[in-house]
Structures are given as C-alpha cells and as structure tokens.
PyMOL CGO cylinders between C-alpha atoms (Angstrom):
from pymol import cmd
from pymol.cgo import CYLINDER

trace = [
    CYLINDER, 9.80, -1.76, -12.24, 10.66, 1.53, -11.69, 0.3, 1, 1, 1, 1, 1, 1,
    CYLINDER, 10.66, 1.53, -11.69, 13.98, 3.14, -10.23, 0.3, 1, 1, 1, 1, 1, 1,
    CYLINDER, 13.98, 3.14, -10.23, 13.36, 3.92, -6.10, 0.3, 1, 1, 1, 1, 1, 1,
    CYLINDER, 13.36, 3.92, -6.10, 15.01, 7.84, -5.10, 0.3, 1, 1, 1, 1, 1, 1,
    CYLINDER, 15.01, 7.84, -5.10, 18.46, 7.07, -4.06, 0.3, 1, 1, 1, 1, 1, 1,
    CYLINDER, 18.46, 7.07, -4.06, 17.69, 9.56, -1.42, 0.3, 1, 1, 1, 1, 1, 1,
    CYLINDER, 17.69, 9.56, -1.42, 16.29, 7.01, 1.19, 0.3, 1, 1, 1, 1, 1, 1,
    CYLINDER, 16.29, 7.01, 1.19, 14.25, 10.47, 2.92, 0.3, 1, 1, 1, 1, 1, 1,
    CYLINDER, 14.25, 10.47, 2.92, 12.61, 10.71, -0.41, 0.3, 1, 1, 1, 1, 1, 1,
    CYLINDER, 12.61, 10.71, -0.41, 11.51, 7.50, -0.58, 0.3, 1, 1, 1, 1, 1, 1,
    CYLINDER, 11.51, 7.50, -0.58, 10.16, 7.79, 2.93, 0.3, 1, 1, 1, 1, 1, 1,
    CYLINDER, 10.16, 7.79, 2.93, 7.87, 10.10, 1.91, 0.3, 1, 1, 1, 1, 1, 1,
    CYLINDER, 7.87, 10.10, 1.91, 6.20, 8.56, -0.89, 0.3, 1, 1, 1, 1, 1, 1,
    CYLINDER, 6.20, 8.56, -0.89, 6.45, 5.79, 1.08, 0.3, 1, 1, 1, 1, 1, 1,
    CYLINDER, 6.45, 5.79, 1.08, 4.00, 7.43, 3.69, 0.3, 1, 1, 1, 1, 1, 1,
    CYLINDER, 4.00, 7.43, 3.69, 2.13, 9.76, 1.49, 0.3, 1, 1, 1, 1, 1, 1,
    CYLINDER, 2.13, 9.76, 1.49, 0.99, 6.34, -0.38, 0.3, 1, 1, 1, 1, 1, 1,
    CYLINDER, 0.99, 6.34, -0.38, 0.36, 4.83, 2.86, 0.3, 1, 1, 1, 1, 1, 1,
    CYLINDER, 0.36, 4.83, 2.86, -1.79, 7.68, 4.11, 0.3, 1, 1, 1, 1, 1, 1,
    CYLINDER, -1.79, 7.68, 4.11, -3.80, 7.80, 0.86, 0.3, 1, 1, 1, 1, 1, 1,
    CYLINDER, -3.80, 7.80, 0.86, -4.34, 4.26, 1.24, 0.3, 1, 1, 1, 1, 1, 1,
    CYLINDER, -4.34, 4.26, 1.24, -8.53, 3.61, 1.50, 0.3, 1, 1, 1, 1, 1, 1,
    CYLINDER, -8.53, 3.61, 1.50, -9.27, 1.88, 5.46, 0.3, 1, 1, 1, 1, 1, 1,
    CYLINDER, -9.27, 1.88, 5.46, -6.27, 3.29, 6.72, 0.3, 1, 1, 1, 1, 1, 1,
    CYLINDER, -6.27, 3.29, 6.72, -6.50, 6.18, 9.53, 0.3, 1, 1, 1, 1, 1, 1,
    CYLINDER, -6.50, 6.18, 9.53, -4.37, 8.62, 7.69, 0.3, 1, 1, 1, 1, 1, 1,
    CYLINDER, -4.37, 8.62, 7.69, -2.06, 9.16, 10.00, 0.3, 1, 1, 1, 1, 1, 1,
    CYLINDER, -2.06, 9.16, 10.00, 1.50, 8.18, 10.37, 0.3, 1, 1, 1, 1, 1, 1,
    CYLINDER, 1.50, 8.18, 10.37, 3.21, 7.19, 13.41, 0.3, 1, 1, 1, 1, 1, 1,
    CYLINDER, 3.21, 7.19, 13.41, 7.18, 6.94, 14.50, 0.3, 1, 1, 1, 1, 1, 1,
    CYLINDER, 7.18, 6.94, 14.50, 7.22, 3.51, 13.94, 0.3, 1, 1, 1, 1, 1, 1,
    CYLINDER, 7.22, 3.51, 13.94, 5.68, 4.18, 10.47, 0.3, 1, 1, 1, 1, 1, 1,
    CYLINDER, 5.68, 4.18, 10.47, 8.51, 6.07, 10.00, 0.3, 1, 1, 1, 1, 1, 1,
    CYLINDER, 8.51, 6.07, 10.00, 11.19, 3.40, 10.44, 0.3, 1, 1, 1, 1, 1, 1,
    CYLINDER, 11.19, 3.40, 10.44, 9.31, 0.02, 8.99, 0.3, 1, 1, 1, 1, 1, 1,
    CYLINDER, 9.31, 0.02, 8.99, 9.47, 3.06, 5.49, 0.3, 1, 1, 1, 1, 1, 1,
    CYLINDER, 9.47, 3.06, 5.49, 13.16, 3.60, 6.28, 0.3, 1, 1, 1, 1, 1, 1,
    CYLINDER, 13.16, 3.60, 6.28, 13.98, -0.31, 7.03, 0.3, 1, 1, 1, 1, 1, 1,
    CYLINDER, 13.98, -0.31, 7.03, 12.12, -1.04, 3.73, 0.3, 1, 1, 1, 1, 1, 1,
    CYLINDER, 12.12, -1.04, 3.73, 14.87, 1.40, 1.68, 0.3, 1, 1, 1, 1, 1, 1,
    CYLINDER, 14.87, 1.40, 1.68, 17.33, 0.27, 3.86, 0.3, 1, 1, 1, 1, 1, 1,
    CYLINDER, 17.33, 0.27, 3.86, 16.23, -3.94, 2.12, 0.3, 1, 1, 1, 1, 1, 1,
    CYLINDER, 16.23, -3.94, 2.12, 16.17, -1.88, -1.66, 0.3, 1, 1, 1, 1, 1, 1,
    CYLINDER, 16.17, -1.88, -1.66, 11.96, -2.94, -1.89, 0.3, 1, 1, 1, 1, 1, 1,
    CYLINDER, 11.96, -2.94, -1.89, 11.05, -1.23, -4.58, 0.3, 1, 1, 1, 1, 1, 1,
    CYLINDER, 11.05, -1.23, -4.58, 8.66, 1.72, -4.08, 0.3, 1, 1, 1, 1, 1, 1,
    CYLINDER, 8.66, 1.72, -4.08, 6.36, 0.65, -7.07, 0.3, 1, 1, 1, 1, 1, 1,
    CYLINDER, 6.36, 0.65, -7.07, 6.01, -2.40, -4.86, 0.3, 1, 1, 1, 1, 1, 1,
    CYLINDER, 6.01, -2.40, -4.86, 5.09, -1.01, -1.74, 0.3, 1, 1, 1, 1, 1, 1,
    CYLINDER, 5.09, -1.01, -1.74, 2.75, 0.63, -3.76, 0.3, 1, 1, 1, 1, 1, 1,
    CYLINDER, 2.75, 0.63, -3.76, 1.42, -1.67, -4.63, 0.3, 1, 1, 1, 1, 1, 1,
    CYLINDER, 1.42, -1.67, -4.63, 0.54, -3.86, -1.75, 0.3, 1, 1, 1, 1, 1, 1,
    CYLINDER, 0.54, -3.86, -1.75, -0.86, -1.07, -0.79, 0.3, 1, 1, 1, 1, 1, 1,
    CYLINDER, -0.86, -1.07, -0.79, -3.41, -0.91, -3.71, 0.3, 1, 1, 1, 1, 1, 1,
    CYLINDER, -3.41, -0.91, -3.71, -3.59, -4.66, -3.74, 0.3, 1, 1, 1, 1, 1, 1,
    CYLINDER, -3.59, -4.66, -3.74, -4.60, -4.71, 0.04, 0.3, 1, 1, 1, 1, 1, 1,
    CYLINDER, -4.60, -4.71, 0.04, -7.05, -2.02, 0.10, 0.3, 1, 1, 1, 1, 1, 1,
    CYLINDER, -7.05, -2.02, 0.10, -8.29, -3.64, -3.19, 0.3, 1, 1, 1, 1, 1, 1,
    CYLINDER, -8.29, -3.64, -3.19, -8.64, -7.15, -0.35, 0.3, 1, 1, 1, 1, 1, 1,
    CYLINDER, -8.64, -7.15, -0.35, -10.02, -5.32, 2.01, 0.3, 1, 1, 1, 1, 1, 1,
    CYLINDER, -10.02, -5.32, 2.01, -13.00, -3.52, -0.34, 0.3, 1, 1, 1, 1, 1, 1,
    CYLINDER, -13.00, -3.52, -0.34, -14.13, -5.90, -2.47, 0.3, 1, 1, 1, 1, 1, 1,
    CYLINDER, -14.13, -5.90, -2.47, -15.97, -8.29, -0.09, 0.3, 1, 1, 1, 1, 1, 1,
    CYLINDER, -15.97, -8.29, -0.09, -19.89, -9.37, 0.14, 0.3, 1, 1, 1, 1, 1, 1,
    CYLINDER, -19.89, -9.37, 0.14, -21.87, -6.97, 1.19, 0.3, 1, 1, 1, 1, 1, 1,
    CYLINDER, -21.87, -6.97, 1.19, -22.81, -9.41, 4.48, 0.3, 1, 1, 1, 1, 1, 1,
    CYLINDER, -22.81, -9.41, 4.48, -19.34, -9.22, 5.59, 0.3, 1, 1, 1, 1, 1, 1,
    CYLINDER, -19.34, -9.22, 5.59, -18.76, -8.04, 8.81, 0.3, 1, 1, 1, 1, 1, 1,
    CYLINDER, -18.76, -8.04, 8.81, -17.20, -4.61, 8.35, 0.3, 1, 1, 1, 1, 1, 1,
    CYLINDER, -17.20, -4.61, 8.35, -13.28, -4.39, 8.95, 0.3, 1, 1, 1, 1, 1, 1,
    CYLINDER, -13.28, -4.39, 8.95, -11.75, -2.05, 11.36, 0.3, 1, 1, 1, 1, 1, 1,
    CYLINDER, -11.75, -2.05, 11.36, -9.40, 0.91, 10.30, 0.3, 1, 1, 1, 1, 1, 1,
    CYLINDER, -9.40, 0.91, 10.30, -5.70, -0.06, 9.92, 0.3, 1, 1, 1, 1, 1, 1,
    CYLINDER, -5.70, -0.06, 9.92, -3.81, 1.90, 12.14, 0.3, 1, 1, 1, 1, 1, 1,
    CYLINDER, -3.81, 1.90, 12.14, 0.17, 0.85, 11.30, 0.3, 1, 1, 1, 1, 1, 1,
    CYLINDER, 0.17, 0.85, 11.30, 1.96, 0.79, 7.92, 0.3, 1, 1, 1, 1, 1, 1,
    CYLINDER, 1.96, 0.79, 7.92, 3.29, -3.15, 9.74, 0.3, 1, 1, 1, 1, 1, 1,
    CYLINDER, 3.29, -3.15, 9.74, 0.12, -3.92, 8.33, 0.3, 1, 1, 1, 1, 1, 1,
    CYLINDER, 0.12, -3.92, 8.33, 0.66, -3.82, 4.54, 0.3, 1, 1, 1, 1, 1, 1,
    CYLINDER, 0.66, -3.82, 4.54, 4.30, -6.61, 5.16, 0.3, 1, 1, 1, 1, 1, 1,
    CYLINDER, 4.30, -6.61, 5.16, 2.84, -9.67, 4.05, 0.3, 1, 1, 1, 1, 1, 1,
    CYLINDER, 2.84, -9.67, 4.05, 1.16, -8.09, 0.99, 0.3, 1, 1, 1, 1, 1, 1,
    CYLINDER, 1.16, -8.09, 0.99, 5.05, -6.40, 0.35, 0.3, 1, 1, 1, 1, 1, 1,
    CYLINDER, 5.05, -6.40, 0.35, 6.37, -9.59, 0.65, 0.3, 1, 1, 1, 1, 1, 1,
    CYLINDER, 6.37, -9.59, 0.65, 3.54, -11.55, -1.37, 0.3, 1, 1, 1, 1, 1, 1,
    CYLINDER, 3.54, -11.55, -1.37, 3.75, -8.86, -4.46, 0.3, 1, 1, 1, 1, 1, 1,
    CYLINDER, 3.75, -8.86, -4.46, 8.15, -9.10, -4.16, 0.3, 1, 1, 1, 1, 1, 1,
    CYLINDER, 8.15, -9.10, -4.16, 7.18, -12.53, -5.38, 0.3, 1, 1, 1, 1, 1, 1,
    CYLINDER, 7.18, -12.53, -5.38, 3.76, -12.32, -7.84, 0.3, 1, 1, 1, 1, 1, 1,
    CYLINDER, 3.76, -12.32, -7.84, 4.90, -12.55, -11.30, 0.3, 1, 1, 1, 1, 1, 1,
    CYLINDER, 4.90, -12.55, -11.30, 2.03, -9.81, -12.26, 0.3, 1, 1, 1, 1, 1, 1,
    CYLINDER, 2.03, -9.81, -12.26, 1.72, -7.50, -14.89, 0.3, 1, 1, 1, 1, 1, 1,
    CYLINDER, 1.72, -7.50, -14.89, 1.30, -3.90, -13.34, 0.3, 1, 1, 1, 1, 1, 1,
    CYLINDER, 1.30, -3.90, -13.34, -1.78, -3.72, -15.54, 0.3, 1, 1, 1, 1, 1, 1,
    CYLINDER, -1.78, -3.72, -15.54, -3.14, -5.34, -13.12, 0.3, 1, 1, 1, 1, 1, 1,
    CYLINDER, -3.14, -5.34, -13.12, -2.27, -2.86, -10.16, 0.3, 1, 1, 1, 1, 1, 1,
    CYLINDER, -2.27, -2.86, -10.16, -3.77, -0.09, -12.51, 0.3, 1, 1, 1, 1, 1, 1,
    CYLINDER, -3.77, -0.09, -12.51, -7.00, -1.65, -12.88, 0.3, 1, 1, 1, 1, 1, 1,
    CYLINDER, -7.00, -1.65, -12.88, -6.81, -2.40, -9.18, 0.3, 1, 1, 1, 1, 1, 1,
    CYLINDER, -6.81, -2.40, -9.18, -6.27, 1.66, -8.90, 0.3, 1, 1, 1, 1, 1, 1,
    CYLINDER, -6.27, 1.66, -8.90, -9.27, 2.21, -11.14, 0.3, 1, 1, 1, 1, 1, 1,
    CYLINDER, -9.27, 2.21, -11.14, -11.79, -0.04, -9.43, 0.3, 1, 1, 1, 1, 1, 1,
    CYLINDER, -11.79, -0.04, -9.43, -10.52, 1.63, -5.83, 0.3, 1, 1, 1, 1, 1, 1,
    CYLINDER, -10.52, 1.63, -5.83, -11.36, 4.87, -6.58, 0.3, 1, 1, 1, 1, 1, 1,
    CYLINDER, -11.36, 4.87, -6.58, -14.39, 4.16, -8.17, 0.3, 1, 1, 1, 1, 1, 1,
    CYLINDER, -14.39, 4.16, -8.17, -15.78, 2.07, -5.42, 0.3, 1, 1, 1, 1, 1, 1,
    CYLINDER, -15.78, 2.07, -5.42, -14.58, 5.67, -3.73, 0.3, 1, 1, 1, 1, 1, 1,
    CYLINDER, -14.58, 5.67, -3.73, -16.32, 7.87, -5.25, 0.3, 1, 1, 1, 1, 1, 1,
    CYLINDER, -16.32, 7.87, -5.25, -19.75, 6.28, -5.79, 0.3, 1, 1, 1, 1, 1, 1,
    CYLINDER, -19.75, 6.28, -5.79, -19.89, 5.31, -1.47, 0.3, 1, 1, 1, 1, 1, 1,
]
cmd.load_cgo(trace, "trace")
C-alpha cells in the first residue's frame, strides 16, 4: 500500500477531499469529520485504505436493484468506518478498486 503523508494536516486534507467527492455524500465537511480523519491518521490507517473504503461503499450503494427504495444522503465520514475496517482486513487486489472507480465513473456519467 501507498505511504501516508507524513504531515497529519495533508492526510486529513486528502481524506476529507476524497470524502467530499464520494458519490452519495452531501459534499460538506463538518468538524466531526475532521476529528475522525485526524484519528484515522493517528491510528496509522493507510490513506489508500480510506479511499478504497469510500469507493467500495459508494459502489455498494449505487449497484442495487432498480426497484430498491432510494437511500438517504451520507452526512458523515463516520458512516464509512465499518467499511474502512473491512477494507483493512480484505486481501483484495488493488485492481478491484480501480475497477470499482471506473464503474462508478461510468454510472454517474450516464445519469
């Protein structure tokens, strides 16, 4: 996995930027989101794991049956914590996350 930025401020900025751009979120960052991003840095959670978790959760939310009830907007980075933990323990090839990113991009372009 990629190295985390040595600087906590840069790590937090990158996590929040990825969160802000994730499909299904409000695109708004609140103070608790900043605190959580700092805590992830302090725990040593790889930035790539956080980014992959955001992608995985967004893909799961988007790729659903057409007749499924619509999901609400994600309003907090904390929503992704269980998926971050899952990604930390998944032995998945990075190509899978690249595939999901591509799939999400294609899906959002056609909507």
